[in-house]
MIKE-698657 format. One record per residue: residue number from 1; z, x, y of N, C-alpha, C, O in turn. Coordinates in steps of 0.1 Angstrom, whole numbers. Each point is the difference from the previous one (the first is absolute). Layout:
% residues N
    k    n_z    n_x    n_y   ca_z   ca_x   ca_y    c_z    c_x    c_y    o_z    o_x    o_y
  NUM      Z      X      Y      Z      X      Y      Z      X      Y      Z      X      Y
...
This chain:
% residues 313
    k    n_z    n_x    n_y   ca_z   ca_x   ca_y    c_z    c_x    c_y    o_z    o_x    o_y
    1   1446   -232   -649     14      1     -4      9      0     12     -4      7     10
    2     15    -13    -10     10      1     11      7     13     -1      1      6    -11
    3      5     -2     22      7     13      0     15     -3      0      5     -7     10
    4      3     12    -19     15     -3      0      6      4     13     -2     11      5
    5     10    -21      1      7      3     12     -7     -2     13      5      2     11
    6    -18     -6    -12     -8     -2     11     -6    -14      0     -4     -5    -11
    7      3     -1     23      5      5     13     15      0      0      7     -9     -6
    8     -2     18     13     15      1      2      4    -12      8     -6     -3     10
    9     17     -4    -14      5    -11      7      8      3     12     11      7     -1
   10    -16    -10     13      7      2     12      1    -13      8    -10     -3      7
   11     20     -5     -9      0    -14      6      1      2     15      5      9      6
   12    -10    -20      1      0     -1     15      8    -12      3     -1    -10     -7
   13      8     10     18      8    -11      4     -9    -12      5    -11      2      5
   14     16    -14     -7     -7    -12      5    -11     -5     -9     -8     -8      5
   15      7     13    -17    -11     -4     -9      6     -9    -11     12      2     -4
   16    -20    -11     -2      5     -8    -11      3      8    -12     -6     11     -2
   17     15    -16     -7      3      7    -12    -11     -2    -10     -2      8     -9
   18     -5    -19     10    -11     -3    -10    -11     -7      6      1     -7     10
   19    -13     10    -14    -12     -6      5     -8     -6    -12     -1      6    -11
   20     -4    -18     13     -8     -7    -10    -15      3      4     -5     -3     10
   21     -2      9    -20    -14      3      2     -8    -12     -5      1     -4    -12
   22     -9     -1     21     -9    -11     -4    -14      7     -4     -8      3      9
   23      6     -2    -21    -12      8     -5    -12     -9      1     -1    -11     -6
   24     -9     16     13    -12     -8      2    -13      6     -6    -11     -5      2
   25     13     16    -10    -12      7     -5     -9     -9     -9    -12      2      1
   26     18    -10     -9     -8     -8     -9     -8    -11      7    -10     -6     -6
   27     14      2     18     -7    -11      7     -7      6     12    -12      1      1
   28     20      3      9     -6      5     13     -8     13     -3    -10      3      7
   29     16      5    -16     -7     13     -3    -13     -2     -7    -11      4      5
   30     11    -11    -16    -12     -2     -9    -11     -8      7    -12      1     -3
   31     16    -11     12    -10     -8      6     -8      7     10    -11     -4      4
   32     16     16      0     -7      8     10     -7     12     -6     -6      8      7
   33      7     -7    -21     -7     10     -7    -15     -4     -3     -2    -12     -3
   34     -7     21      4    -14     -4     -3     -2     -4    -14     -8     -9     -3
   35     15     16     -6     -2     -3    -15      8    -12     -3     11     -3      5
   36    -16     -5    -15      7    -12     -5      7      5    -13     -7      4     -9
   37     20     -5      9      8      5    -12      1    -11    -10      2    -11      3
   38     -4     15    -16      1    -10    -11     14     -7      0     10      7      3
   39    -10    -19     -8     13     -8      0     10      7     -8     12      1      4
   40    -15      5    -15     10      6     -9      6     12      7     11      3     -2
   41    -19      5     10      5     11      7      9     -4     11     10      6      2
   42    -13    -17      5      8     -5     10     14     -4     -6     10      3      6
   43    -10    -10    -17     12     -4     -6      9     12     -4     12      0      2
   44    -19     10     -8      8     12     -4      5      7     13     11      6     -1
   45    -18     -6     12      4      6     12     13     -7      5      9      7      3
   46     -9    -20     -3     12     -7      4     12      3     -9     11      2      5
   47    -14     -2    -18     11      3     -9      5     14      2     13      2     -1
   48    -21      8      4      5     13      2      8      1     13      9      7      1
   49    -14    -15      9      8      0     13     14     -6     -2     10      6      5
   50     -9    -16    -13     13     -6     -4      8     10     -8     12      1      2
   51    -19      6    -11      7     11     -7      6     11      8      9      7     -4
   52    -15     -5     16      4     11      9     12     -5      8      5      8      8
   53     -1    -21     -9     11     -5      7     -3     -9     12     10     -4      7
   54    -22      2     -4     -3     -9     11      3    -15     -4     -4     -4    -11
   55     11     -3     19      4    -13     -3     -7    -11      7      2    -12     -3
   56    -10     15     13     -9    -10      7    -14      6      0     -3     10      6
   57     -6    -16    -14    -14      5     -2     -9    -11      3     -1    -10     -8
   58     -6     11     19    -10    -11      3    -12      1     -9     -7     10     -1
   59      5    -21     -7     -8      1    -12    -15     -2      3     -8      8     -5
   60      4    -18     13    -14     -3      2     -1    -10     11     10     -3      7
   61    -22     -3     -5     -2     -9     11     -9    -11     -6    -10      2     -7
   62     14    -15     11     -7    -12     -4    -10     -4     11      0    -12      3
   63     -7     21      2    -11     -4      9    -13     -2     -8      0      3    -12
   64    -10     -9     19    -12     -3     -7     -7     13     -4      0     10      8
   65     -4     -9    -20     -6     13     -5    -12      5      8     -3     12      1
   66     -3    -21      7    -11      4      8      4     10     11     -7      9      5
   67     20    -12      0      5      8     11      6     13     -5      0     11      7
   68      7    -11    -18      6     12     -5     -3      1    -15      8     -3     -9
   69    -20      8      6     -4      1    -14      8      9     -9      1     -2    -12
   70      6     12     19      8      9     -8     12     -7     -7      6      5    -10
   71     -2    -17     16     11     -7     -6     -4    -14     -6      8     -9      0
   72    -20      8     -4     -5    -12     -5      6     -4    -14     -1    -11     -4
   73      9     20     -2      6     -2    -13     14     -5      1      8      3     -9
   74     -4     -8     20     14     -4      2      6     -8    -11     11      2     -5
   75    -19    -13      1      5     -8    -11      1      7    -13      9     -3     -8
   76    -17     13      5      1      8    -12     12     10      1      6      3    -10
   77     -4      3     22      9     10      1     15     -5      0      8      6     -8
   78     -5    -16     15     14     -4      2      7     -3    -13     11      5     -2
   79    -17    -12     -8      7     -3    -12      3     13     -8     10      0     -8
   80    -17     11     10      2     12     -7     12      8      5      5      9     -7
   81      0    -13     19     11      8      6     12     -9      3     11      5      5
   82    -12    -18     -7     10    -10      4     14      3     -6     10     -5      5
   83    -10     12    -17     13      2     -7      7     12      6     12      2     -4
   84    -17      5     13      7     12      5     13     -3      8      0    -11      7
   85     10     19     -8     12     -2      8     -1      5     14      8      8      5
   86    -18    -14      2     -2      4     14     -5    -12      7     -6     -9     -6
   87      8      8     20     -6    -10      8    -15      3      1     -4     11      3
   88     -5    -21     -5    -14      2      0     -7    -10     10     -7     -9     -4
   89      9     12     17     -6     -9     10    -15      1      0     -6     10     -4
   90     -1    -21      8    -14     -1      0     -4     -6     14      7     -7      6
   91    -19     11     -2     -5     -5     13     -8    -13     -2     -8     -1     -9
   92     11     -9     17     -7    -13      0     -5     -3     14      8     -1      9
   93    -21     -1     -8     -6     -2     14      1    -14      4     -1     -3     12
   94      3     -7    -21     -1    -14      3      6     -8    -11      5      6    -10
   95     -6    -19     11      6     -9    -10     -7      2    -14      7     -1    -10
   96    -20      3     10     -7      2    -13      6     13     -7      2      0    -12
   97     -1     11     20      6     12     -6     14     -2     -5      4      5    -10
   98      4    -13     17     13     -4     -4      0     -7    -13      8      2     -9
   99    -17    -12      8     -1     -8    -13     -2     10    -11      6     -2    -11
  100    -15     11     12     -4     10    -11     12      8     -3      3      3    -12
  101      5      2     22     11      8     -2     11     -8     -7      6      5    -10
  102     -3    -17     14     11     -8     -5     -3     -3    -15      9     -1     -8
  103    -22     -2      5     -4     -4    -13      4     11    -10      1     -2    -12
  104     -1     15     16      3     11     -9     15      4      1      4      9     -7
  105      4    -17     14     14      3      1      5      9     11     11      4      0
  106    -20      0      8      4      9     12      9     -8      9     -3    -11      4
  107     14     17      0      9     -6      9      3      8     12      9     -3      8
  108    -15     15     -6      1      8     12    -14      1      5     -9      7     -6
  109      6    -12     18    -13      0      6      0      6     14     11      1      6
  110    -22      2     -1     -2      6     13    -12     -6      7    -10     -3     -6
  111     12      0     19    -11     -4      9     -3     11      9      9      8      3
  112    -21     -8      3     -5     11      8     -5     -4     13    -11     -5      2
  113     20      7      8     -3     -5     14     -4     12      9      1     11     -4
  114     -5    -14     16     -4     10     10      7     -2     13      3    -11      4
  115      1     22      2      6      0     14    -11     -1     11      3     -2     11
  116    -16      4    -15    -10      0     10    -11    -10     -3     -3     -3    -12
  117     -3     -3     22    -11     -9     -2    -12      6     -6     -7     -6     -9
  118      4     19     13    -12      6     -6      0      2    -15     -9     -3     -7
  119     21      8      3      1      2    -15      1    -13     -7     -5     -1    -11
  120     12     -9     16      0    -13     -6    -14     -6     -2     -3     -6    -10
  121     -5      8     20    -14     -5     -1     -8      8    -10     -7     -6     -8
  122      9     19      8     -8      9     -9      5     -2    -15     -9      1     -9
  123     22     -2      7      5      0    -13      2    -14     -6     -2     -2    -12
  124      5     -8     21      2    -14     -5     -9    -10      5      0    -12     -4
  125     -9     16     14     -9     -9      6      7    -12      7     -5    -11      0
  126     16     14      6      8    -10      6      7      7     12      1     12      1
  127      4    -20      8      9      5     11     14      3     -6      2     -4    -12
  128      6     11     19     14      2     -5      7    -13     -3      6     -1    -11
  129     -7     -8     20      7    -13     -2     -6     -8    -11      8     -7     -8
  130    -21      7      6     -6     -7    -11      4      6    -13      2     -7    -10
  131     -1     20      9      5      7    -12     14     -4     -4      3     -3    -11
  132      6      3     22     13     -4     -2      1    -15     -6      8     -3     -8
  133    -16     -5     14      0    -14     -5     -5     -1    -14      5     -9     -8
  134    -14     18      4     -5      0    -14     11      4     -9      1     -4    -12
  135      8     13     16     11      5     -8     11     -9     -2      8      1     -9
  136     -6    -10     19     12     -9     -1      2     -7    -13     10      0     -6
  137    -21     -7      2      2     -8    -13      1     10    -12      7     -4    -10
  138    -13     16     11      2     10    -11     14      4     -1      6      0    -11
  139      0      3     22     14      5      0      9    -12     -4      9      2     -8
  140    -11    -14     13      8    -11     -3      0     -3    -15     11     -2     -6
  141    -23      2      0     -1     -3    -15      6     11     -8      7     -2    -10
  142     -9     15     14      6     11     -8     15     -1      1      7      2    -10
  143     -1     -5     21     14     -2      1      5    -12     -8     11      1     -6
  144    -18    -11      6      4    -12     -7      0      3    -15      8     -7     -7
  145    -16     16      2      0      4    -14     10     11     -3      1      5    -11
  146      8     -3     21     10     10     -2     -4     15      2      6      9     -5
  147    -18     -8     11     -6     14      2      6      7     11      7     -5      9
  148    -11     18     -8      3      9     10    -13      4      8    -10      3     -7
  149     10     -4     20    -12      2      7      1     12     10     10      0      8
  150    -19      9     -9     -1     11     10    -12     -3      9    -10     -5     -4
  151     12      8     17    -10     -1     10     -5     13      4      8      8      7
  152    -20     -4    -10     -6     12      6     -5     -3     14     -6    -10      2
  153      9     20      7     -5     -1     13     -8     12      3      6     11      2
  154    -19    -12     -1     -9     12      3     -1      2     15      3     -8      8
  155     -8     20     -5     -3      5     14     12     -1      9     -1     -4     12
  156     13      7    -17     12     -1      8      1     11     11      7     -1     10
  157    -14     12    -12      1     12      9    -13      4      7      0      9      8
  158    -11    -16    -12    -12      4      7    -11     -7     -8      0     -3    -12
  159    -11      0     20    -11     -8     -6    -13      8      4     -2      4     11
  160     -8     -3    -20    -12      8      3     -9     -6     10     -8      7      6
  161     10    -20     -4     -8     -7     10      7     -2     13     -5      1     11
  162     18     -4    -12      8     -4     12      9     12      5      5     -1     12
  163     -4     11    -19      8     12      4     15     -3     -2      4     -5    -10
  164      4      8     21     15     -2     -1      3    -15     -2     -6     -8      6
  165     16      6    -14      4    -14     -3     14     -2      7     10      7     -4
  166     -9    -16     13     13     -3      7     11     -3    -10     -2     -8    -10
  167     14     13     12     11     -3     -9      3    -15     -1      2     -5    -11
  168     -3     -2     22      3    -14      0    -10     -8     -9      4    -10     -6
  169    -16     15      5    -10     -6     -8      4      1    -15     -2    -10     -7
  170      7     21      3      4      2    -13     13     -8     -3      0     -7    -11
  171      9      7     20     12     -8     -2     -3    -15     -2      6     -7     -8
  172    -16      2     16     -3    -14     -1     -4     -4    -14      4    -10     -6
  173    -13     18      0     -5     -3    -13     11      2    -11      0     -8    -10
  174      8     18     12     11      2     -9      9    -12      0      4     -5    -11
  175     -1      0     22      9    -12      1     -6    -12     -6      7     -7     -7
  176    -20      6      8     -7    -12     -6      0      1    -15      2    -10     -6
  177     -4     22      1      1      2    -15     14     -3     -5      1     -7    -11
  178      9     12     18     14     -3     -5      3    -15      1      6     -5     -8
  179    -10     -1     19      3    -14      3     -6     -9    -11      5    -11     -3
  180    -17     15     -2     -6     -8    -10      6      2    -14     -4     -7    -10
  181     13     17      9      7      1    -13     -2     14     -7      5      1    -11
  182    -12      8     16     -2     13     -6     14      7     -2      8      0      9
  183     -6      6    -20     13      6     -3      0     14      6     11      5      3
  184    -22      2     -3      0     13      6    -14      3      6    -10     -7     -3
  185     10     16     12    -13      4      7     -3     15     -2     10      8     -1
  186    -22     -5      0     -4     14     -1     -9      3     13    -10     -6      2
  187     15     15      6     -6      4     12    -11     11     -3      4     11     -3
  188    -16    -15      5    -11      9     -4     -6      8     11     -4     -5     11
  189      3     18    -13     -7      9      9    -14      2     -6     -3     11     -6
  190     -5    -21      7    -12     -1     -8    -10     12      2     -7      4     -9
  191      6      1     21     -9     11      2      8     13      3     -6     10      3
  192     19    -10     -6      7     13      0      2      6     14      1     13      0
  193      0    -20     10      1      5     14     15      1      5      2      5     11
  194      7    -11    -18     14      0      5      6     14      1     -4      9     -6
  195     14     -8     15      8     12      2     15     -5      0      2    -12      2
  196      7     21     -5     14     -4     -2      6     -7     12      7    -10     -2
  197    -10     13     14      5     -7     12     -5    -15      0      8     -9      4
  198    -20      8     -8     -6    -14      0      7     -8    -11      3    -12      2
  199     -1     18    -13      7     -7    -11     14     -4      4      4    -12     -2
  200      3     21      9     14     -3      4      0    -12     11      8     -8     -1
  201    -18      9     10     -1    -10     10     -3    -14     -6      6    -10      4
  202    -15      9    -14     -3    -13     -6     12     -5     -8      3    -12      1
  203      4     20     -8     12     -4     -8     11     -5     10      6    -10     -3
  204     -4     17     14     10     -4      9     -4    -14      7      8     -8      2
  205    -21      7      1     -5    -13      5      2    -12     -9      5    -10      3
  206     -8     13    -16      2    -10    -10     15     -4     -2      3    -12     -1
  207      5     22      1     14     -3     -1      5     -8     12      8     -9     -2
  208    -12     12     14      4     -7     12     -5    -14      0      5     -8      7
  209    -16      5    -15     -5    -14      0      5     -7    -13     -6    -11     -3
  210     16     16     -3      6     -7    -11     -6      1    -14      3     -7     -9
  211    -12     17      8     -6      3    -13      9     10     -8      2     11      5
  212      4    -15    -16     10      8     -7     -7     13     -6    -10     -2     -6
  213     16     13      9     -6     13     -5     -1     -1    -16     -9      6     -6
  214     19    -12      0      0     -1    -14    -11     -7     -6     -3      1    -12
  215     -4     -9     20    -12     -7     -5    -13      7      2    -11     -5     -3
  216     12     18      8    -12      7      3     -3     12    -10      9      6     -4
  217    -21     -4      2     -5     11     -7    -11      7      9     -5     -6      9
  218      2     18    -12    -10      7      8    -11      5     -9      2      4    -12
  219    -14     -4     17    -12      4     -8     -9      9      9     -7     -5      8
  220      9     18    -10     -7     10      8    -12      6     -7      0      3    -12
  221    -11     -1     20    -11      8     -5      1     14      6      6      1     11
  222    -12      9    -18      2     13      5    -12      6      7     -2     12     -1
  223     -5    -20      7    -13      4      7      2     12      9     -8     10      0
  224     19    -10      8      2     11      9     12      9     -4      6      7      8
  225     -2     -8    -21     11      8     -5     14     -4      5      9      8      0
  226     -8    -21      3     13     -5      6      8     -8     -9     11     -5      4
  227    -16      2    -16      7    -10     -9     14      3     -3      9     -9      1
  228     -6     21     -5     14      4     -3      9      0     12     12     -4      0
  229    -17      9     11      8      0     13      3    -14      4     11     -3      4
  230    -21     -6     -5      2    -14      3     10     -7     -9      8     -8      4
  231     -9     12    -17     10     -5    -10     14      4      4      9     -9     -1
  232     -7     21      4     13      5      4      6     -8     12     11     -3      1
  233    -20      1      9      4     -8     12      5    -14     -4      9     -5      5
  234    -16     -1    -15      3    -13     -4     14      0     -8      8     -9      2
  235     -6     19    -10     13      1     -7     11      2     10     11     -6     -2
  236    -13     13     12     10      2     10      4    -13      8     10     -1      5
  237    -19     -8     -6      2    -13      6      5    -11    -10      0    -12      3
  238      3     17    -15      6     -9    -10     -9     -6    -10      4     -8     -9
  239    -17     11      9    -10     -5     -9      3      6    -14      2     12     -1
  240     -2    -20    -10      3      5    -13    -11     -3    -10      1      3    -12
  241    -12     -9     16    -12     -2     -8    -12      7      5     -4     -2     12
  242     -2     10    -20    -12      8      4    -11     -2    -10      2      2    -12
  243    -14     -6     17    -12     -1     -8     -6     14     -2      0      8      9
  244     -5     -6    -21     -7     13     -3     -9     -2    -12      2    -10     -8
  245    -11     19      6    -10     -1    -10      0     12     -9     -2     11      5
  246      4    -13    -18      1     12     -9    -13      8      1    -11     -5     -1
  247     13     18      3    -11      9      1     -8     -1     13    -10      7      2
  248     15    -15      7     -7     -2     13    -13     -8     -2     -9      1      8
  249      9    -10    -18    -12     -8     -3     -4     -9     12      9     -5      7
  250    -21      3     -5     -5     -9     10     -4      7     13      5     11      3
  251    -13    -18      4     -5      6     13      1    -11     10      4    -11     -2
  252     -7     15     15      0     -9     11    -14     -2      4     -6      9      5
  253      0    -21     -7    -14     -2      4     -3     -2     15    -11     -1      4
  254     22      2      4     -2     -3     14      2     13      9      0     -1     12
  255      2     12    -18      2     13      7     -7     11     -7      2      3    -12
  256    -11      3     19     -8     11     -6      9     11     -4      9      4      7
  257    -11      1    -19      7     11     -6     15     -3     -3      8      9     -1
  258     -5    -22      1     14     -4     -4      3      5    -14     -8     -1     -9
  259     20      5      8      5      5    -13      7    -10     -8      4      3    -12
  260     -3    -15     17      5    -11     -8     15     -1      0      7      4      9
  261     -2    -11    -19     14     -3     -1      9     12     -1     -4     11     -5
  262     17    -12      9     10     10     -2      2      2    -15      1    -10     -7
  263     -2     22      2      1      2    -14     15     -1     -5      9      5      7
  264     -7    -13    -17     14     -2     -5      7     13     -3     12      1      3
  265    -19      9     -9      6     12     -3      5      8     12     11      6      0
  266    -19     -6     11      4      6     12     12     -6      6      9      6      5
  267     -8    -20     -6     11     -7      5     13      3     -8     10      2      5
  268    -12     -2    -18     12      3     -9      5     14      2     12      2      0
  269    -21      8      2      5     13      3      8      1     12     11      6      0
  270    -15    -13     11      8      0     12     13     -7     -2     11      5      4
  271    -11    -17    -10     12     -8     -2     10      7     -9     12      1      4
  272    -17      5    -14     10      8     -9      6     12      7     11      3     -2
  273    -19      3     11      5     11      7     11     -4     10      8      8      4
  274     -9    -20      1     10     -6      9     12     -6     -7      9     -5      6
  275    -10      6    -20     11     -5     -7      0    -15     -2     10     -7     -3
  276    -22      1      6     -1    -15     -1     -5     -4    -14    -10      5     -5
  277     17    -14     -1     -3     -5    -13    -12     -9      0     -2     -8      8
  278     -7     10    -18    -12     -8     -2     -1     -6    -14     -7    -10     -3
  279     14     17     -7     -1     -4    -14    -13      5     -6     -3     -4    -12
  280     -5     12     19    -13      4     -5      2     14     -6      6      9      5
  281    -13     -7    -17     -1     13     -7    -13      6      5    -11     -4     -4
  282     13     14     13    -12      6      7     -9      6    -10    -12     -1      1
  283     17      8    -11     -9      6    -10     -9    -10     -7    -12      3     -2
  284     18    -14     -2     -8    -10     -7    -10     -7      9    -11     -4     -4
  285     15      3     17     -9     -6     10    -12      9      2    -11     -5      1
  286     14     18      0    -11     10      2    -10     -1    -12    -12      0      2
  287     18      0    -14     -8      0    -12     -9    -13      0    -11      0     -4
  288     17    -11      9     -8    -13      0    -11      1     10    -11     -4     -3
  289     13     10     15    -10      1     10    -11     10     -5    -12     -2      3
  290     16     13    -10    -10      9     -5     -9     -7    -11    -12      1      0
  291     18    -10     -8     -7     -7    -10    -10    -10      6    -11     -1     -4
  292     15     -6     15     -9     -9      7    -11      8      7    -11     -5      0
  293     14     16      6    -10      8      7    -11      4    -10    -12      1      3
  294     16      2    -15    -10      4    -11     -9    -12     -3    -12      2     -2
  295     18    -14      2     -9    -12     -2     -9     -2     11    -11     -5     -2
  296     15      8     14     -8     -2     12    -10     11      2    -10     -1      8
  297     12     12    -15     -9     12      1      1      8     13    -10      6      4
  298     22     -6      1      2      8     12     15      4      1      8     -7     -5
  299     -5     18     12     14      4      1      8    -10     10     -6     -6      9
  300     19      5    -11      8     -8      8      1      6     14      1     13      1
  301     -1    -21     10      2      6     13     14      3      4      3      6     10
  302      6    -10    -19     15      2      3      3     15      0     -3      7    -10
  303      9     -2     20      4     14      1     10      3    -11     -1     11     -6
  304     10    -20      4     10      3    -10     -5      0    -14      3      9     -8
  305    -12    -18      5     -7      1    -13     -7     13     -2      1      6    -11
  306     -9     -2     21     -7     12     -1      9     12     -1     -2      9     -8
  307     13     -8     15      9     11      0      7      1    -14      1     11     -6
  308      4    -22      1      7      0    -13     -9      2    -12      4      6    -10
  309    -16    -11     11     -9      1    -11     -6     14     -2     -5      4    -10
  310      7      5     21     -4     14     -1     11     10     -3     -3     12      0
  311     15    -17     -1     11      9     -2     -1      9    -12      4     11      0
  312    -10    -17    -11     -1      8    -12    -13      6     -3     -3      3    -11
  313     -6     -3     21    -13      6     -2     -1     14      4    -10      7     -1
């Protein structure tokens, strides 16, 4: 249960009045869970997230089932939630994935690029430039269909094989994604190694190279406990879109002991305390994450979920 009057709202200067949360729990979260969740449960999860006030909910991924068996039911899931009054972006790895998504009426799609050669090879079996070339017709066709395209960019702040990633390297791929027609970009801290100064430096570099801050979202993992601090640094630089996963679902397969995605509840607690509007009902969101945790058979790693769920015990 939420506590009346808490968190106390104490606004800070220089922050946006409203933040759009890009909820990734149903896709990025569940695809990294060991258990495969039944389609009906996934659909109910998305419906409950929408009921909690989330307006952008990444629904699923149209990748080959061999690579992501947890999301093999994309064709069955999407029609069950297509009527919701929320944006339901889906991940498409290539033109075949786009065909499948468009056939079901999806008009918000995402492609998944890498800022480093090592991760591009490991995740896409291509070089960075080969992957970008693969995405060009995907983005062009999606835009021709009147769609909205998000470009995910992984390893923006560090790579498990290459270590530190030069800012210019990240900027180059960001510019390439925007130039091919992506409407927005999500800067991914895939292994959770970013710190606030690094975030500020990258955002300043991007702005200096003509990348509009309004086109950027941030996607932080909490491996080293820096996700909220990094989010605040991004907000201070004008970012108003933040990716998060309900209940902290999902893990990072590239960093030992990684705690996975920033929990949506932890993000909402901070934003509401800062007086920033999200449109999210925290109580309903916590209840939704508790419900999903029960289906997964383990407690939520979200500190806020744990704190609020114990208030009346």
